Each structure stands twice: as C-alpha cells, then as structure tokens.
C-alpha positions as CSV (number, residue, x, y, z in Angstrom):
1,M,-38.8,-10.8,19.6
2,T,-34.6,-10.2,18.6
3,K,-33.6,-10.5,15.0
4,K,-30.6,-11.3,13.7
5,C,-28.4,-10.5,10.1
6,V,-28.5,-13.7,8.4
7,G,-25.4,-12.3,6.7
8,C,-23.3,-12.5,9.6
9,G,-25.8,-13.3,12.6
10,V,-25.0,-10.1,14.5
11,E,-28.4,-8.6,16.4
12,L,-30.4,-6.3,14.6
13,Q,-30.9,-2.6,15.7
14,N,-32.3,0.7,15.1
15,T,-31.1,2.6,17.6
16,D,-26.8,3.5,16.8
17,K,-25.4,3.1,13.0
18,N,-22.2,3.1,14.6
19,L,-23.1,0.1,16.9
20,Q,-22.9,-3.5,15.1
21,G,-26.1,-5.0,14.0
22,Y,-27.6,-1.0,12.8
23,T,-29.9,-1.5,9.9
24,P,-32.2,1.9,9.1
25,K,-34.7,-0.8,7.6
26,P,-38.1,-1.3,10.2
27,I,-37.7,-4.8,12.0
28,N,-39.4,-6.8,10.4
29,T,-39.3,-10.9,11.9
30,K,-40.7,-12.3,9.5
31,E,-38.6,-12.5,6.8
32,D,-34.4,-12.2,6.4
33,M,-32.8,-9.1,6.9
34,Y,-29.2,-7.6,6.6
35,C,-27.3,-5.2,8.8
36,Q,-26.5,-2.0,7.4
37,R,-22.9,-3.3,6.9
38,C,-23.7,-6.8,5.4
39,F,-26.1,-5.3,3.2
40,Q,-23.3,-2.2,1.6
41,L,-20.9,-5.9,1.5
42,K,-22.9,-7.9,-0.3
43,H,-24.2,-5.1,-2.7
44,Y,-22.2,-2.5,-3.3
45,G,-18.8,-4.1,-2.0
46,K,-18.4,-1.3,0.7
47,Y,-15.9,-3.1,3.5
48,S,-15.8,-1.3,7.1
49,V,-13.2,-3.2,9.1
50,N,-14.3,-5.4,12.1
51,K,-11.5,-7.8,12.8
52,M,-12.3,-10.7,15.5
53,T,-9.9,-11.5,17.7
54,R,-8.7,-15.6,18.6
55,E,-10.5,-15.0,21.9
56,D,-13.5,-13.6,20.2
57,Y,-13.1,-16.1,17.7
58,K,-13.1,-19.1,20.5
59,K,-15.4,-17.8,22.7
60,E,-18.2,-17.7,20.0
61,V,-17.5,-21.0,18.5
62,G,-17.3,-22.3,22.2
63,K,-20.6,-21.7,22.1
64,L,-22.1,-24.5,19.8
65,L,-19.3,-27.1,20.8
66,D,-21.4,-29.2,23.0
67,D,-24.6,-28.7,20.8
68,V,-23.4,-30.1,17.3
69,K,-22.9,-33.6,16.5
70,L,-21.1,-32.4,13.2
71,V,-18.1,-30.2,11.9
72,I,-17.6,-29.5,8.7
73,A,-14.3,-27.9,8.1
74,V,-13.4,-25.7,5.2
75,F,-9.3,-25.9,4.2
76,D,-8.1,-23.8,1.0
77,I,-6.0,-26.0,-1.1
78,I,-4.0,-23.0,-2.4
79,D,-3.2,-21.6,1.3
80,F,-3.6,-24.6,2.7
81,E,-1.3,-24.2,5.3
82,G,-2.5,-20.7,6.0
83,S,-5.9,-22.1,6.6
84,F,-4.6,-25.6,8.8
85,D,-4.6,-23.7,11.7
86,V,-4.2,-25.0,15.2
87,E,-7.4,-23.6,16.4
88,I,-9.3,-25.4,13.6
89,L,-7.6,-29.0,14.1
90,D,-7.9,-29.1,17.4
91,I,-11.5,-28.8,17.2
92,L,-11.0,-31.4,14.3
93,R,-9.7,-34.0,17.2
94,E,-12.8,-33.8,19.5
95,K,-15.7,-34.1,17.1
96,D,-16.7,-36.2,14.1
97,S,-16.1,-34.1,10.7
98,I,-16.2,-34.0,7.3
99,V,-13.7,-31.9,5.3
100,I,-14.5,-29.6,2.3
101,V,-11.2,-28.8,0.6
102,N,-12.0,-26.1,-1.7
103,K,-10.8,-24.1,-4.9
104,L,-10.3,-26.8,-6.3
105,D,-10.4,-24.9,-9.7
106,L,-7.5,-22.9,-9.1
107,I,-5.0,-25.7,-8.6
108,P,-3.1,-24.7,-11.7
109,D,-1.3,-28.0,-12.8
110,E,-3.8,-30.5,-13.9
111,K,-4.2,-33.0,-10.8
112,H,-7.5,-35.4,-10.1
113,P,-9.5,-34.7,-7.1
114,S,-8.9,-38.3,-5.5
115,E,-4.8,-37.1,-5.6
116,V,-6.1,-34.0,-3.9
117,A,-8.1,-35.9,-1.6
118,N,-5.0,-38.6,-1.1
119,W,-3.0,-35.7,-0.1
120,V,-4.8,-34.1,2.3
121,K,-6.0,-37.5,4.4
122,N,-2.1,-37.6,4.5
123,R,-1.5,-34.3,6.0
124,L,-4.5,-34.5,8.3
125,A,-3.2,-38.3,9.6
126,E,-0.2,-35.9,10.6
127,E,-2.2,-34.4,13.0
128,S,-3.9,-37.1,14.1
129,I,-7.0,-36.2,12.8
130,V,-9.1,-39.3,10.8
131,P,-12.7,-37.2,9.3
132,L,-15.7,-39.2,8.6
133,D,-14.9,-38.3,4.6
134,I,-13.2,-35.6,2.9
135,A,-14.5,-33.7,-0.2
136,I,-13.0,-31.2,-2.5
137,V,-15.2,-28.8,-4.1
138,S,-15.1,-25.8,-5.6
139,T,-17.8,-23.2,-4.5
140,K,-17.1,-20.7,-8.0
141,N,-18.4,-23.5,-10.1
142,G,-20.3,-25.4,-7.7
143,Y,-18.1,-28.9,-8.4
144,G,-18.4,-31.8,-5.9
145,V,-21.0,-29.3,-3.4
146,N,-23.3,-32.0,-4.3
147,G,-21.1,-35.0,-2.9
148,V,-21.2,-32.6,0.3
149,F,-24.9,-32.7,1.1
150,R,-25.0,-36.6,0.3
151,K,-22.4,-37.3,2.7
152,I,-23.4,-35.5,5.4
153,K,-27.1,-37.5,4.7
154,H,-25.1,-40.8,4.6
155,F,-23.8,-40.4,8.1
156,Y,-27.2,-38.9,9.7
157,P,-29.9,-40.2,7.4
158,D,-32.0,-38.2,10.0
159,G,-30.7,-35.5,10.1
160,V,-28.0,-33.0,12.2
161,N,-27.0,-29.6,13.1
162,A,-23.5,-29.3,11.7
163,M,-21.0,-26.4,12.3
164,V,-18.9,-24.7,9.4
165,I,-15.4,-23.9,10.3
166,G,-12.7,-21.7,8.5
167,V,-10.0,-19.3,8.9
168,T,-10.6,-16.3,7.1
169,N,-10.9,-16.5,2.8
170,V,-11.3,-19.7,2.4
171,G,-15.2,-19.6,1.3
172,K,-16.7,-21.0,4.3
173,S,-20.2,-18.9,3.5
174,S,-20.0,-19.6,-0.5
175,V,-19.9,-23.1,1.2
176,I,-23.1,-22.7,2.7
177,N,-24.8,-20.9,0.7
178,R,-24.1,-23.5,-2.0
179,L,-25.6,-25.9,0.4
180,L,-28.3,-23.8,1.3
181,G,-29.2,-23.3,-2.3
182,K,-29.8,-19.3,-2.1
183,K,-26.9,-16.8,-1.2
184,I,-27.9,-15.8,2.4
185,A,-24.3,-15.7,4.4
186,T,-22.9,-12.9,3.5
187,V,-19.6,-14.1,0.9
188,S,-16.7,-11.6,0.9
189,K,-13.2,-11.7,0.1
190,Y,-12.8,-9.9,3.6
191,P,-11.7,-11.0,7.2
192,G,-14.1,-10.6,9.7
193,T,-17.7,-10.8,7.7
194,T,-19.3,-13.0,10.2
195,I,-19.7,-12.1,13.3
196,K,-21.7,-14.4,15.5
197,N,-23.1,-18.2,15.0
198,T,-25.9,-18.2,12.6
199,L,-27.9,-20.9,11.5
200,N,-29.6,-22.0,8.3
201,M,-31.7,-24.9,7.5
202,I,-31.3,-27.0,3.8
203,P,-34.7,-26.6,2.3
204,F,-36.7,-29.6,3.0
205,T,-34.6,-31.3,5.5
206,N,-33.1,-31.8,9.0
207,I,-30.0,-30.9,8.2
208,G,-28.9,-27.2,10.1
209,L,-25.8,-25.9,9.1
210,Y,-24.2,-23.3,11.8
211,D,-22.2,-20.3,10.2
212,T,-19.4,-19.5,12.4
213,P,-16.8,-16.5,12.6
214,G,-13.7,-16.6,10.6
215,L,-10.7,-17.5,12.3
216,I,-8.0,-15.2,11.0
217,P,-4.5,-17.1,11.9
218,E,-1.5,-16.3,12.6
219,G,1.7,-16.4,10.7
220,R,0.1,-15.3,7.1
221,A,2.2,-12.7,5.1
222,S,-1.1,-11.7,3.8
223,D,-2.3,-10.3,7.3
224,L,0.9,-7.7,7.6
225,V,0.2,-5.5,4.2
226,C,-3.0,-3.3,3.9
227,D,-6.5,-5.0,3.0
228,N,-6.1,-4.1,-1.1
229,C,-2.6,-5.9,-0.6
230,A,-3.7,-9.0,0.9
231,Q,-6.8,-9.6,-1.4
232,K,-4.4,-9.5,-4.4
233,I,-2.0,-12.4,-2.3
234,I,-5.0,-14.3,-1.7
235,P,-5.6,-16.4,-4.8
236,S,-8.9,-15.9,-5.7
237,G,-8.6,-16.5,-9.5
238,E,-5.7,-17.3,-11.8
239,I,-2.2,-18.9,-9.9
240,S,1.0,-17.7,-11.7
241,R,4.3,-20.2,-11.6
242,K,7.9,-19.2,-13.0
243,T,10.6,-21.9,-12.8
244,F,14.0,-20.8,-12.6
245,K,17.2,-22.9,-12.2
246,A,19.5,-20.4,-10.4
247,K,23.2,-20.2,-9.2
248,H,25.3,-19.6,-6.7
249,N,24.3,-16.1,-4.8
250,R,21.4,-15.4,-7.0
251,M,18.2,-13.5,-5.3
252,I,15.0,-14.5,-5.7
253,M,12.4,-12.3,-4.7
254,I,8.5,-12.8,-3.6
255,G,7.0,-9.4,-4.6
256,N,9.3,-7.1,-2.0
257,L,7.5,-9.2,0.8
258,V,10.3,-12.1,0.9
259,K,13.5,-13.1,-0.6
260,F,16.0,-16.1,-0.6
261,K,19.7,-16.6,-2.1
262,I,20.6,-19.4,-3.3
263,L,23.5,-21.1,-1.5
264,N,24.2,-24.2,-4.0
265,N,27.1,-24.0,-5.7
266,D,27.6,-24.5,-9.5
267,E,28.2,-28.0,-9.8
268,I,24.2,-28.6,-8.6
269,K,21.8,-26.3,-10.0
270,P,18.6,-26.9,-8.7
271,I,15.3,-26.3,-10.6
272,F,12.3,-24.9,-8.5
273,S,8.9,-23.4,-9.4
274,I,7.6,-20.8,-7.6
275,Y,3.6,-20.7,-7.2
276,A,1.4,-17.7,-5.7
277,A,-1.3,-15.4,-6.9
278,K,-1.3,-14.1,-10.2
279,D,-0.1,-10.4,-9.0
280,V,2.5,-11.5,-6.4
281,Q,6.0,-10.7,-8.8
282,F,8.9,-13.1,-9.0
283,H,11.8,-11.6,-9.8
284,E,15.8,-12.9,-10.2
285,T,18.8,-10.7,-9.1
286,T,21.9,-10.3,-7.7
287,I,22.3,-9.4,-4.0
288,E,22.8,-5.9,-4.7
289,K,20.5,-5.5,-7.0
290,S,18.1,-6.1,-4.8
291,K,18.7,-4.2,-2.4
292,E,18.2,-1.2,-4.7
293,L,14.8,-2.9,-5.9
294,E,13.6,-2.8,-2.1
295,L,14.3,0.5,-2.1
296,G,12.5,1.6,-4.9
297,N,9.0,0.8,-6.6
298,F,9.4,-1.8,-9.0
299,F,7.4,-4.5,-7.1
300,T,3.5,-3.1,-6.3
301,I,3.7,-5.4,-3.0
302,P,3.7,-3.7,-0.1
303,C,2.4,-0.6,-2.1
304,D,2.6,2.8,-1.1
305,C,0.1,2.7,1.4
306,C,1.1,-0.1,3.5
307,K,5.0,-0.3,2.8
308,E,6.9,2.0,5.5
309,E,4.7,-0.4,8.2
310,Y,5.7,-4.0,6.6
311,N,9.2,-2.8,6.5
312,K,9.1,-2.1,10.8
313,H,8.7,-5.8,10.9
314,K,12.0,-7.1,12.3
315,K,13.5,-9.2,9.5
316,I,15.6,-12.4,9.8
317,N,17.6,-15.0,8.1
318,K,16.7,-18.3,7.7
319,T,18.9,-21.2,6.3
320,L,16.7,-24.2,4.7
321,T,17.8,-27.3,2.5
322,I,14.4,-28.5,0.5
323,N,14.8,-31.8,-1.4
324,T,13.6,-32.6,-4.6
325,G,9.5,-33.8,-4.4
326,E,9.6,-31.1,-1.4
327,E,7.8,-27.8,-1.1
328,L,9.0,-24.5,1.0
329,V,5.3,-23.0,2.2
330,F,5.8,-19.0,3.2
331,K,2.2,-19.0,4.9
332,G,-0.2,-17.0,3.1
333,L,1.9,-16.0,0.0
334,A,3.3,-18.9,-2.5
335,W,5.2,-21.7,-1.8
336,V,8.4,-23.5,-3.6
337,S,8.1,-26.7,-5.2
338,V,11.8,-28.4,-5.8
339,K,11.7,-30.6,-9.0
340,R,15.9,-31.3,-8.7
341,G,17.4,-30.7,-5.9
342,P,18.2,-30.3,-3.6
343,L,17.9,-26.5,-3.1
344,N,19.9,-24.6,-0.4
345,I,19.2,-21.3,0.9
346,Q,19.0,-18.7,3.1
347,V,15.2,-16.8,3.7
348,T,15.0,-13.5,4.6
349,L,11.2,-12.2,5.9
350,P,9.8,-10.6,8.8
351,E,9.8,-13.1,11.7
352,E,6.0,-13.3,11.9
353,I,5.7,-14.9,8.5
354,E,5.7,-18.7,9.4
355,I,7.4,-21.3,6.9
356,S,7.1,-24.6,6.5
357,V,9.0,-27.9,4.6
358,R,6.2,-30.4,3.5
359,K,5.7,-33.1,0.7
360,A,5.3,-31.6,-2.7
361,F,1.4,-30.8,-3.8
362,I,2.2,-30.2,-7.2
363,N,5.8,-31.2,-8.7
364,P,6.6,-28.9,-11.4
365,R,7.4,-29.5,-15.0
366,R,10.6,-28.2,-16.3
C-alpha cells in the first residue's frame, strides 16, 4: 500500500531525497507521517521552493470536482482582491459553497463581523456567486470556526466530503486544522506547501475535508519580490495605516514598489489613508526626491537581494480618479481609502501588478 504525507499529500518514498515525498524513516502505513520537507517546515521553519503552476493547480483540484458536493472557499479579508482569483470564482459558480473569510483579527478599524459578511456578500454577488453561507473567522484565535462546523452540519446533516480551496497565504490549512481539532495540514507562510489533495475526517463525524494545493494568483505585488520580502508584504500581524492630505504634484511612495503623483489642484485637497502590512513603508515627497529615493537605500522592500530583479519589470503609468467612499487596491500589497475626494492620481507601477477600484471596505478617519 502507498502512504501519503499528511501535510502536503504527496506519496512518501525512501529511495531518493531529491524527489518529492522523501522520508528517511521507515514508512509505516498505520500512523500519520510527514515527508522530510513538511517535517522540516513544521518543526524548523525550513523552506524549500516548490511552486505549482496554474495548470498544476487546475489539474489537481479538477480531480475532485465531480466527486465532492461542497466547496469551502477561504478568502483573506486583508488582501481580498489578491485572494479573489478567477479560478476560485469559476469553481464557486458551479458548486454549492460555504465561503470563509479569514483574518478578522487583522482588520485595523473596529468593524462588526456582520458588516464584513455583508460587504463580502455584495462582492460575491457582483460575480454572480451566491454561497450557502458566509463565515467570518480568525484562525489565529479560533473565532468563528465552530460556526463553520455548524453550517456544514446544517446543510449536510448526514455528512459530506468537502474540498477546501483558496490561494496561497489565506490560511486554508489553518482552517482545516481548526476544524479537525489537531495540527495535521502543514501550516506555512510560504507558497506551494500543499502539493496533492489530502482527505482528513473531522473526528466523530461523517464530514471529510480535502486539503487542496493553494493557487498562486496572478497580479500580486508580493509575487514579484523574493520570499523574505513577500512575507513582509503579506499581513500576518499588525496592519499599518497612515492618513494623507497631499497637495498637487506631491508623490506618495508605497515601499519602493509603487508610487502615485497627486494631480488635484490645490483648491481640492483630498484626504485618504493607506493600509498595508507594518513592514511596508509609506512616504510622501517631491517628484525629484522620489527619484533619488528609488536609487538609494531608504526603503527596505524590495531588499538588496531582489531589487535589481524587481526593477527589470516594465513600469507603466495609469491615471485614475477615486471618489469619496472608494478604495484603490494594489493587489498583494496595499489599499488606498478615500475619505474626501475625488482623488486624482497618476500611478507608476510594474505592468504585472493588478489594480482596481472598489467600494470602501474601511472608511478612514481623519
């Protein structure tokens, strides 16, 4: 009989340490086992690159679509657009689903879970998606996870096998571990941890959860830098917020990653706030000074290891207007929420980074 790693789902083997699924231990079919990669990641934080392509993801997840009745989709409320990927949305249009919105604990301003749920419900409706239910959770402190179990039991009282899907870094494996009541799925801040579909049963129930590989979406700023910088960009703790009342021709820099020039004349001074992970620096300056800062070491992201590679990406300019009560989202990096608008800007960024304007999730205070 074959034996699979309970962390990433790959078949275990003893023969070649350079191939997936290697373990130096004798393979015992009666106990849970991890491959060496997952064991080192779980116990020592040692990471080895294993990024799946979109085609790899579609092939692996596609194996389950005909066999499961329920899809549990996990989204990151802090980088919602970064986790709102078209591959995930296509699956949700086809199957019954429960949508989990994770990282409630990271929302920087006080916001009731029902407000979050309504906002997410409206965003899903824009994509013609109507889930069975929406759960707002924090896998960090366990808030709302028991409610997910109750929702599954409500819709499937006789049990069900469900596939848990999501992009990388949304907390998918953490959701599974909370529901299982034990740390089975390998939790990692790095992409590509789960390689194969892995089924685990919630104890004393007929509910099975398939952990699936995390999709690496397109258009995220965090995927254009090294892994160390990416982990600083992806919020896992405190969220920083800074409010600006910038004048004409002032330049706002978000790390050394993107920047935008204020086009408003001085008769209309827009007020806006920028939200991002605490390690991402915000800076207001002149146009000329911004050019100097780009060449220097003022910003820590991107770091010396990936700055040169990052700067090879073709930069483009986009002129945008963001109105009061709207937000400009830099996918996988930050968002700009306009308190008093309109905010007229010219954005300069690598052409790979996707940006969008949405109805405000958080209305910044002055």
